[in-house]
C-alpha positions in Angstrom: -12.6 -21.9 22.0 -9.7 -23.0 24.3 -6.7 -24.4 23.1 -4.0 -26.1 24.3 -1.2 -24.1 25.1 1.5 -26.3 23.6 -0.6 -26.3 20.3 -1.0 -22.4 20.1 3.0 -22.2 20.6 3.5 -24.4 17.5 1.0 -22.3 15.4 2.6 -19.2 17.0 6.0 -20.5 15.5 4.5 -21.8 12.2 3.5 -18.1 11.3 7.4 -16.9 11.8 9.1 -16.7 8.2 12.0 -19.0 8.0 11.0 -21.5 10.8 10.2 -25.0 9.7 9.3 -28.1 11.5 13.2 -28.6 12.8 13.8 -25.4 13.7 10.8 -25.1 15.8 11.2 -28.3 17.5 14.7 -27.1 18.6 13.4 -23.6 19.7 10.7 -25.4 21.9 13.2 -27.9 23.1 15.4 -25.1 24.3 13.0 -22.7 25.7 9.8 -24.6 26.2 7.3 -21.9 25.4 6.8 -19.0 23.3 6.9 -16.7 26.1 10.2 -18.2 27.4 11.4 -17.6 23.9 10.1 -14.1 23.5 11.8 -13.2 26.8 15.0 -14.6 25.8 18.3 -12.7 24.8 19.3 -12.5 21.1 22.5 -14.2 21.7 20.9 -17.1 23.5 18.2 -17.7 20.7 21.3 -17.5 18.2 23.0 -20.3 20.1 20.1 -22.8 18.8 21.2 -24.9 16.0 20.2 -23.5 12.7 19.2 -20.0 14.1 21.5 -17.4 12.9 21.5 -13.7 13.7 19.4 -12.8 10.7 16.7 -15.3 11.7 17.1 -14.4 15.5 16.1 -11.0 14.5 13.2 -12.2 12.3 11.9 -14.3 15.1 12.3 -11.4 17.3 10.3 -9.4 15.3 7.4 -12.0 14.4 6.7 -12.8 17.8 6.4 -9.0 19.1 4.2 -8.5 16.1 2.3 -11.9 15.9 -0.2 -11.9 18.6 -2.5 -10.2 16.2 -1.6 -12.5 13.2 -2.2 -15.5 15.6 -5.8 -14.3 16.3 -6.6 -13.9 12.8 -5.3 -17.4 12.1 -7.6 -18.9 14.8 -10.5 -16.9 13.4 -9.9 -18.3 9.7 -9.6 -21.8 11.3 -13.1 -21.4 13.2 -14.6 -20.0 10.2 -13.5 -22.9 8.1 -14.9 -25.4 10.8 -11.5 -26.6 11.6 -9.9 -27.7 14.6 -6.5 -27.6 16.2 -5.3 -31.1 17.2 
């Protein structure tokens, strides 16, 4: 199933421990996409309001490891008969 890239970015970021709606919104406003966030330097990510050094490291780790988790989450959504909006 094809999903809107913005929706996938939102889902991807919700899988990062420590990120809630406000931080996700700030990150997407600052970087525009998960791909650009993934490629950003740690100090640049850390300049976003509410994102300190510890969370910057968590984001970097989670985004490196989360593609498989995103795929599993999408499978769970599909198996449940649900749809991303």
